Every structure is written in structure tokens, then in C-alpha cells.
C-alpha positions as CSV (number, residue, x, y, z in Angstrom):
1,M,45.7,-53.1,-30.1
2,N,45.6,-56.9,-30.0
3,Y,42.2,-57.4,-31.5
4,L,40.1,-55.5,-34.0
5,V,36.4,-56.5,-33.7
6,V,34.3,-55.6,-36.7
7,G,30.7,-55.2,-35.6
8,S,29.2,-54.4,-32.2
9,G,26.4,-56.9,-32.1
10,L,26.3,-59.8,-29.6
11,F,29.0,-61.9,-31.1
12,G,31.5,-59.0,-31.4
13,A,30.6,-57.5,-28.0
14,V,30.9,-60.8,-26.1
15,F,34.3,-61.5,-27.8
16,A,35.6,-58.0,-27.1
17,H,34.4,-58.2,-23.4
18,E,36.0,-61.6,-22.8
19,A,39.3,-60.6,-24.5
20,A,39.5,-57.4,-22.5
21,Q,38.8,-59.4,-19.3
22,K,41.9,-61.4,-20.2
23,G,44.0,-58.3,-20.5
24,H,44.0,-57.9,-24.3
25,S,43.4,-54.5,-25.8
26,V,40.5,-54.4,-28.3
27,K,39.2,-51.9,-30.8
28,V,35.6,-52.3,-31.9
29,I,34.4,-50.6,-35.1
30,E,30.7,-50.4,-36.1
31,K,29.4,-49.0,-39.4
32,K,26.1,-48.0,-37.9
33,S,25.8,-44.8,-35.9
34,H,25.1,-46.8,-32.7
35,I,26.4,-50.0,-31.1
36,G,24.3,-53.2,-30.7
37,G,23.8,-54.4,-34.2
38,N,20.3,-55.7,-34.8
39,I,19.4,-56.1,-31.1
40,Y,19.7,-52.3,-30.7
41,T,16.7,-50.8,-28.8
42,K,15.9,-47.1,-28.5
43,E,13.6,-45.4,-26.1
44,V,10.6,-43.6,-27.8
45,E,7.9,-42.0,-25.7
46,G,9.1,-44.0,-22.7
47,I,8.9,-47.3,-24.6
48,Q,11.8,-49.5,-25.6
49,V,11.5,-49.9,-29.3
50,H,13.2,-52.9,-31.1
51,Q,14.6,-51.0,-34.0
52,Y,15.4,-54.0,-36.2
53,G,12.5,-56.4,-35.4
54,A,11.3,-58.2,-32.3
55,H,14.0,-59.9,-30.2
56,I,12.8,-62.2,-27.5
57,F,15.6,-63.8,-25.5
58,H,15.0,-67.5,-24.9
59,T,17.4,-70.4,-24.2
60,N,17.6,-73.9,-22.7
61,M,21.2,-73.3,-21.8
62,K,21.4,-72.2,-18.1
63,N,25.0,-71.1,-18.5
64,I,24.0,-68.7,-21.3
65,W,21.0,-67.4,-19.2
66,D,23.3,-66.8,-16.3
67,Y,25.9,-65.1,-18.5
68,V,23.4,-62.6,-20.1
69,N,21.8,-61.9,-16.7
70,Q,25.1,-60.3,-15.6
71,F,24.3,-57.4,-17.9
72,A,20.6,-56.8,-17.4
73,D,17.6,-57.7,-15.3
74,F,15.1,-59.7,-17.4
75,N,11.3,-59.6,-17.0
76,N,9.2,-62.8,-17.3
77,Y,7.8,-62.0,-20.7
78,I,6.5,-65.2,-22.5
79,N,6.2,-65.0,-26.3
80,S,2.6,-65.7,-27.2
81,P,2.1,-64.4,-30.8
82,I,-1.3,-64.5,-32.5
83,A,-2.1,-64.8,-36.2
84,N,-4.5,-62.6,-38.1
85,Y,-5.9,-64.4,-41.2
86,N,-8.3,-62.0,-42.9
87,G,-9.6,-60.8,-39.6
88,E,-9.8,-64.2,-38.0
89,I,-7.6,-64.5,-34.9
90,Y,-5.7,-67.8,-34.1
91,N,-3.1,-68.7,-31.4
92,L,0.5,-69.6,-32.3
93,P,2.1,-72.0,-32.2
94,F,-0.6,-74.5,-33.3
95,N,-2.2,-75.7,-30.2
96,M,-5.6,-76.6,-28.8
97,N,-6.8,-73.0,-28.8
98,T,-5.9,-72.9,-32.6
99,F,-7.7,-76.2,-33.3
100,N,-10.8,-75.2,-31.3
101,K,-11.1,-72.0,-33.3
102,L,-10.6,-73.9,-36.6
103,W,-12.8,-76.9,-36.1
104,G,-14.6,-76.6,-32.7
105,V,-12.7,-79.6,-31.3
106,L,-12.3,-79.7,-27.5
107,T,-10.0,-82.6,-26.7
108,P,-6.5,-83.6,-27.9
109,A,-8.0,-86.9,-29.2
110,E,-10.5,-84.9,-31.3
111,A,-7.8,-82.6,-32.6
112,Q,-5.5,-85.5,-33.5
113,A,-8.3,-87.3,-35.3
114,K,-9.2,-84.1,-37.3
115,I,-5.5,-83.6,-38.3
116,A,-5.3,-87.2,-39.4
117,E,-8.5,-86.8,-41.5
118,Q,-7.1,-83.6,-43.0
119,K,-3.9,-85.2,-44.0
120,Q,-5.7,-88.1,-45.6
121,M,-7.4,-85.6,-47.9
122,F,-4.0,-84.9,-49.4
123,D,-2.8,-87.7,-51.6
124,L,1.0,-87.4,-51.4
125,D,2.9,-89.5,-53.9
126,G,6.2,-90.3,-52.3
127,E,8.3,-87.9,-50.3
128,P,7.2,-84.2,-50.2
129,K,8.9,-82.4,-53.1
130,N,8.4,-78.8,-51.8
131,L,7.4,-76.8,-48.8
132,E,3.7,-76.9,-49.6
133,E,3.6,-80.7,-49.8
134,Q,5.8,-80.9,-46.6
135,A,3.5,-78.6,-44.6
136,I,0.2,-80.3,-45.7
137,S,1.7,-83.7,-45.0
138,L,2.4,-82.5,-41.4
139,I,-0.7,-80.5,-40.5
140,G,-3.2,-80.8,-43.3
141,P,-4.7,-78.2,-45.7
142,D,-6.7,-76.1,-43.3
143,V,-3.8,-75.1,-41.0
144,Y,-1.5,-74.7,-44.0
145,Q,-3.9,-72.4,-46.0
146,K,-4.7,-70.1,-43.1
147,L,-1.5,-70.0,-41.0
148,V,1.4,-71.2,-43.1
149,K,1.1,-70.5,-46.8
150,G,0.6,-66.7,-47.0
151,Y,3.1,-65.8,-44.2
152,T,5.8,-68.2,-45.6
153,E,5.5,-66.9,-49.2
154,K,5.8,-63.3,-48.0
155,Q,8.7,-64.2,-45.8
156,W,10.7,-65.9,-48.6
157,G,9.4,-64.0,-51.6
158,Q,8.5,-67.2,-53.5
159,S,5.7,-69.6,-54.0
160,A,5.6,-72.4,-51.4
161,K,5.6,-74.8,-54.3
162,D,9.1,-73.5,-55.3
163,L,10.6,-73.6,-51.8
164,P,12.4,-76.7,-50.6
165,A,10.7,-79.1,-48.2
166,F,13.5,-79.0,-45.6
167,I,12.6,-75.5,-44.6
168,I,9.9,-76.9,-42.4
169,R,10.9,-80.5,-41.7
170,R,8.7,-80.2,-38.7
171,L,6.1,-77.7,-37.4
172,P,5.4,-77.1,-33.7
173,V,2.0,-78.8,-33.0
174,R,0.9,-78.9,-29.4
175,F,-2.2,-80.8,-28.1
176,T,-2.4,-78.5,-25.0
177,Y,-4.0,-75.1,-24.4
178,D,-0.6,-73.5,-24.1
179,N,0.2,-70.4,-26.1
180,N,3.9,-70.2,-25.0
181,Y,5.7,-70.1,-28.4
182,F,9.1,-71.4,-27.1
183,N,9.8,-74.6,-25.2
184,D,12.9,-73.1,-23.6
185,P,12.8,-72.8,-19.8
186,Y,14.5,-69.4,-19.7
187,Q,13.0,-66.5,-21.6
188,G,12.3,-62.8,-21.2
189,I,13.0,-59.2,-22.3
190,P,15.7,-57.1,-20.6
191,I,14.0,-54.4,-18.5
192,G,15.2,-51.2,-20.1
193,G,16.0,-52.7,-23.5
194,Y,18.9,-54.6,-25.1
195,T,21.3,-51.7,-25.8
196,Q,22.4,-51.7,-22.1
197,I,23.7,-55.2,-22.5
198,I,26.1,-54.2,-25.3
199,E,27.1,-51.0,-23.4
200,K,28.0,-53.0,-20.3
201,L,29.9,-55.6,-22.4
202,L,32.0,-52.9,-24.0
203,D,32.5,-50.8,-20.9
204,H,36.2,-51.7,-20.2
205,D,39.4,-49.6,-20.1
206,L,40.9,-51.9,-22.7
207,I,38.1,-51.5,-25.2
208,E,37.9,-48.6,-27.6
209,V,34.7,-48.2,-29.6
210,E,34.2,-46.2,-32.8
211,T,30.8,-46.0,-34.6
212,G,30.2,-44.8,-38.1
213,V,33.3,-46.6,-39.3
214,D,33.1,-48.9,-42.4
215,F,35.6,-51.7,-42.3
216,F,35.8,-51.8,-46.1
217,N,36.9,-48.2,-46.4
218,H,40.2,-49.2,-44.7
219,Q,40.3,-53.0,-45.3
220,E,43.8,-53.3,-46.5
221,E,45.1,-51.1,-43.7
222,Y,43.4,-53.3,-41.1
223,L,44.6,-56.5,-42.7
224,Q,48.2,-55.4,-42.8
225,S,48.1,-54.4,-39.1
226,D,49.3,-56.6,-36.3
227,A,45.8,-57.0,-34.9
228,K,43.8,-60.2,-35.1
229,I,40.5,-59.4,-36.7
230,I,37.1,-60.7,-35.5
231,F,34.8,-60.1,-38.5
232,T,31.1,-60.3,-38.0
233,G,30.0,-59.0,-41.3
234,M,29.1,-60.9,-44.5
235,I,31.8,-63.4,-45.4
236,D,31.2,-63.0,-49.1
237,Q,31.4,-59.2,-48.9
238,F,34.8,-59.6,-47.2
239,F,36.1,-61.3,-50.3
240,N,34.3,-58.8,-52.6
241,Y,32.0,-61.6,-53.7
242,Q,34.7,-63.1,-55.8
243,L,33.2,-66.6,-55.6
244,G,29.7,-65.3,-56.0
245,E,27.0,-63.8,-53.8
246,L,25.5,-65.7,-50.9
247,E,21.7,-65.2,-50.7
248,Y,20.0,-63.3,-47.9
249,R,16.5,-62.0,-47.1
250,S,16.1,-58.4,-46.0
251,L,13.5,-56.5,-44.1
252,R,11.9,-53.1,-44.2
253,F,10.3,-51.5,-41.1
254,E,7.7,-48.8,-40.8
255,T,7.4,-47.5,-37.3
256,E,4.7,-45.2,-36.0
257,V,4.0,-43.4,-32.7
258,L,0.2,-43.6,-32.1
259,D,-1.8,-41.3,-29.7
260,Q,-3.5,-44.2,-28.0
261,E,-2.7,-46.5,-25.1
262,N,-3.1,-49.9,-26.8
263,Y,-3.2,-50.7,-30.5
264,Q,-3.5,-54.5,-30.9
265,G,-3.4,-55.9,-27.4
266,N,-0.4,-58.1,-28.0
267,A,3.3,-57.7,-28.7
268,V,3.4,-59.7,-31.9
269,V,0.6,-60.2,-34.4
270,N,1.4,-62.2,-37.6
271,Y,-0.6,-61.5,-40.7
272,T,-0.8,-64.8,-42.4
273,D,-3.0,-63.9,-45.4
274,S,-1.4,-63.2,-48.8
275,K,-3.0,-59.9,-49.4
276,T,-1.5,-58.0,-46.4
277,P,1.9,-56.9,-47.6
278,F,3.6,-57.0,-44.2
279,T,4.2,-60.2,-42.2
280,R,3.6,-58.8,-38.7
281,I,3.0,-55.8,-36.5
282,I,5.0,-55.4,-33.3
283,E,3.6,-53.3,-30.5
284,H,6.7,-52.7,-28.4
285,K,5.2,-51.7,-25.1
286,H,3.7,-55.1,-24.6
287,F,7.2,-56.6,-24.3
288,E,7.2,-54.9,-21.0
289,F,3.5,-55.5,-20.2
290,G,2.2,-52.2,-21.4
291,K,3.9,-50.1,-18.7
292,D,5.3,-46.5,-19.0
293,N,3.5,-44.1,-21.4
294,Q,-0.3,-44.6,-21.0
295,N,-1.2,-42.1,-23.7
296,K,1.1,-43.4,-26.5
297,T,2.1,-46.6,-28.2
298,V,4.7,-47.5,-30.8
299,I,4.0,-50.0,-33.6
300,T,6.3,-51.4,-36.3
301,R,5.1,-53.1,-39.5
302,E,7.6,-55.6,-40.9
303,Y,8.0,-56.1,-44.6
304,P,10.2,-58.9,-46.0
305,K,12.1,-58.0,-49.1
306,D,14.7,-59.3,-51.5
307,W,18.2,-58.5,-50.5
308,H,20.4,-56.5,-52.9
309,R,23.9,-55.1,-52.2
310,G,23.6,-52.2,-49.9
311,D,20.6,-53.6,-48.0
312,D,20.9,-55.0,-44.5
313,P,21.0,-58.8,-44.6
314,Y,18.8,-60.4,-42.0
315,Y,18.4,-64.1,-42.9
316,P,20.8,-66.4,-44.6
317,V,19.1,-68.6,-47.2
318,N,20.4,-72.0,-46.2
319,N,19.8,-74.0,-49.3
320,Q,22.3,-76.5,-50.8
321,R,23.8,-74.0,-53.2
322,N,24.5,-71.5,-50.5
323,K,25.9,-74.1,-48.1
324,E,28.4,-75.2,-50.7
325,L,29.3,-71.6,-51.6
326,Y,29.8,-70.7,-47.9
327,A,32.1,-73.8,-47.5
328,E,34.2,-72.5,-50.4
329,Y,34.5,-69.1,-48.7
330,V,35.5,-70.7,-45.4
331,Q,38.3,-72.6,-47.3
332,L,39.4,-69.4,-48.9
333,A,39.5,-67.6,-45.6
334,Q,41.5,-70.4,-43.9
335,S,44.0,-70.4,-46.8
336,N,44.5,-66.6,-47.2
337,Y,43.5,-64.9,-43.9
338,P,44.4,-67.1,-40.9
339,Q,44.5,-63.9,-38.8
340,V,40.7,-63.3,-39.4
341,L,38.0,-65.1,-37.3
342,F,34.6,-65.0,-38.9
343,G,31.7,-65.0,-36.4
344,G,28.1,-64.3,-35.9
345,R,25.0,-64.8,-38.2
346,L,26.7,-63.2,-41.2
347,G,30.3,-64.3,-40.7
348,Q,29.3,-67.9,-40.2
349,Y,26.2,-67.7,-42.6
350,R,23.9,-69.3,-40.0
351,Y,20.6,-68.5,-38.5
352,Y,21.6,-67.9,-34.9
353,N,19.2,-67.0,-32.1
354,M,20.7,-64.7,-29.5
355,D,21.6,-67.4,-27.1
356,Q,23.3,-69.4,-29.9
357,T,25.2,-66.2,-30.9
358,I,26.5,-65.8,-27.3
359,A,27.4,-69.5,-27.1
360,A,29.3,-69.3,-30.4
361,A,31.2,-66.2,-29.2
362,L,32.1,-67.9,-26.0
363,Q,33.3,-70.9,-27.9
364,A,35.4,-68.7,-30.1
365,V,36.9,-67.1,-26.9
366,K,37.7,-70.6,-25.6
367,N,39.3,-71.6,-28.9
368,E,41.4,-68.4,-28.9
369,F,42.5,-68.2,-25.3
370,G,42.0,-71.7,-23.9
371,E,40.1,-72.4,-20.7
């Protein structure tokens, strides 16, 4: 064994695949009962269910698009979420459809004038001091109150007045009737789900995979072995939180199989009011255009929650305190464990999209093995 990869998500699987392709033996351990990390999909009633929240692949990097298309055929799904604010439906991201519903405006000039008028209603003294001030200074109070405030406060578990302004330095505002959420030229969902991508990445004679294995149960043994370790878990947990805990946000999912063909008519519906306890409902079959089972559908309600030890961490909280603490952990890692490479969203304490995770893994491969 030349390499021990801890975690079978995208970063770990891509590194393992590339290392094996170069003739190195790799052991992959995964504490979950299945491979794939948070992009794992499972077939339920003929529908590919995203077990850990919606994952829409999108990128502006053609090399990454070409890379991932080696392992799956992608459909042409375009992410077009809608917002439900107390029963009122709005298009996201903010575009002419949104502004027409809000104010009855028809042209981009009318929408721009309305937003300018809205922003003037808010007398901002100096630079925005918090997320609420930042958002209103960008898009005015109407859009903020209906489409930003409730969703954001649920997502972060704090008042928008207590959140730093930098979280939304800019908001996507489009003066076109275009509901495509992403600007990226390449996007879609793998036909048959994401798990197949990980299966194909790890399908190599030089790769051994074990699930249900917790690295921390054998940490010293692994560290004393001759293997180089690719660690994709939480960097602060690796050091038993000796410098302090990094902050994360977690999620809770409630998934139901319903005896009906179509529940909400869209893959993603965000609930932007403050009273609804969940942030969104995913109807999984719409990721593949409603095909397969015509008598069933599967929905998932997504509830943000505070992270505590033992919970799955989903989002790093990239404020100044955490950035500084992460930098201290990086320094500790470089000094004490040069044989360990920390990667992925948790190992590098960074909010990566899937394409960025693949790009980071390929860069780590390049750094490790050269061209």
C-alpha cells in the first residue's frame, strides 16, 4: 500500500483513481456504509435520490467537464429553483420574472429604476455593517424581506443583523427573463445518479475499498505505517480539536415516498419565509425530467441545524476567526505530519462545488506525481 485515502467522496476517489492509474497501490477507507460521501445517490422507486441534499453539477472549466464525463453520461438539466414565500411563488435567481411578480414591471429599465428607488428608501450610513444592510444596499428591502432574510437566517441559525456583510458581497441580479441559476456553460445531472461515478473511479486492480471503517479508531496505526495519507475529513478533528473547534453548519433531512406522480412541479423549491422550519424541498425525479415511476415520487425536506461533535459537517463557516484557526491547523499539519495531505471541503475548510473539488484533487495529483 503506497497511499491510504480517508474518505470516498469526490476528492478522495479522484486522487485514488489517478494514483492507481500511475501504478500506485491505494487503500480507501470510508466510515459510512457506502462510498461516495455526500454525493451518494440511491435508487428509490426507480428514482435516483440525492441522499445528502441536491447536487447539480456545473462548471465553466471544460477540462473538468470532460474529465467527469468519462464516468457518466449527463443529461441537460438546468437548475431553475423557485422560491415560496408564504404561498407566493418567485423565480430564482432574481430576474425579470421575479421583478414582474413583485412590482409588475415589464422592462429591464423599469426594474432597474424600481431597485434604485427601493435602495434610496434605505438610508445607509457608511459601509454595510452586517448582512442585512449589505443585502438591502444591493437589492432593496422588498427582495430582501421576501427572498433573502428568512432563508438566510434559517441557513445560518442567526439574525441577518448578526451575520457579517461579506457573506453576500454580491447577489445575482439579472435583467433578463432567464431562470437558469448558474452562469456556467456546462451543467447537468448524471443519468443514473452520482454513485456510479465514484464506483468507476475506484474500479481498479490497485485500489482496495473498505466501508464502515473509522480512521480515528486506528489513527496511530495508520500514521505509523509507511503509507502516505490523503485525509478528507475535518482537519480540526484530525488533531482532536487541540487548537479549538472550527465552526460548521449541519443539515437534517426528512425523505418521503409519496403515492403521486408529481408533488411540486420542480426539483428545488426554496421556502424563504421565517415560519417554515425547513429551507427547501427537493423532488428528486425532476432532476431527470420526471421519468421512471409515474405512480410515485420522492421528496426531501432540508433543515439546517447547528453542528455539534458527532453531526455531519456540511458547510464551513468562513469568518475571520475560523480562517485564522484553520491557518494554525495547516501550520501544525505541515510541522508534524508531512506525510498527510489534507483535501476536500473539510480537509481544506473551504466551500467547494463539485467541479472545484475535482480540480483541487487533480492539482494535488499534479503536486504529488508531477505532470
